[in-house]
N, C-alpha and C positions, 0 to 999 in steps of 0.2 A: 350326087347327094346320096347321103347316108340316111337310112330309115330302121327303126325298129318296128318289128311285127310282134306285138306281145300276144302270148297265148294264154287264155285262161282255161282253167279247169274247174270241175265241180266235184267235190267230194262224194265218191259212190256213183258218179254220173253215169259210168257205161260200164259194161260186162268186160272181165279181164281179156276175152277175144277181141272184142272191139278195139280195147285199148292197144293192144299188141299189133293189131292192124294199121292202127292210127300211128303208132311209132314206125311201123314199116315204111308207110307212105310218107310221113314227114324225112324219113332218112332218104328215100329215094328224091324227093324234092331239094333237101339238101345237097345231095350228091350232083343233081342238076344244076343247080345255082353254083355250085364248085366249079364245076365244068365250065359253065359260061362266064366266071370271073364276077359275077355279080354277090356271091356270097362274103360277108365279113366275117360271121361267127354264128352259129346256132347251137343252143344249148336247151336242155331239159333241166329243170330244178328239182330239189328234194323236196320233200313234203313240209309243208308250214311248219309243222311240229319240231322240224330239224333246224330252223333259223334262230336268230338272235338278233336282238336290237342292240346295237351299239350306239354309244352317245358320251358325249363329254360333259361332266357336272361339276363346277367348281374346279375345273382344271384336271379331275380324275376321270379315267375312262371306267364306264359304268357298262356291264353286259347283263341283258336280260334273257334267259332262255324262253322258247315258245312252249307252247302255243299262244297264239295272238288272238285278238278279236274273232268273234265268231263271223264267218262271212259265207255266203253260198259260193262265191266263186274266189279262187285264188290263183295268183300267178303262176303258170306251171312251166313257161318256157318262152323262148324268143327265137327269132330269126333277125339279124342285122346284116341288111343288104346295101350295097352300094350301086345305085342304078343311074340312068341317064335323066329321070324326070319323075314328077310326082304321079303321073298316068301308069308309068312302069312299077312303081311302089304299089300302087293299088291294085295293079294286076296281079302281082306276087302275094299282096295280102289278101286278096278274093282266093286265091289258090289254096293258101294255108287255111283261110276258113271254110273251104269246101272239104279238106283234109280233116279238120278236127270237128266238123258239122256243127259249128258254133260261131259266134262273131270274135273278130280279133280286133284289136287296137292297132292303129297305125299312127306312129309318129316320126318325125323328122327330128335330125339330131342337130345340136348347135354347137358344140366345142369339139368337132371332129377335125382330124389331121388329115 
């Protein structure tokens, strides 16, 4: 079963040193999950100001540059894992939560191959 663990970040939420250590710890977890065969993908995302909204209006593509609505938290990255059951997904989500020292969102996938 495939799951996404969404990691959220707060703008200016921690010191650069703490952010760097968090990246090291997430990379260590990523490598461990790759070795176990449970990792499908894991990525950090660029800042929200680098994002764009893409939509079709009247048959034409419309692209709107960021930044977007003010929010305290922004999607910062994700782990996609392929695990035996929901319990294992929850265990891994808890490990990610411990590394980032904040809550994460765990969601199963629907259209996985």
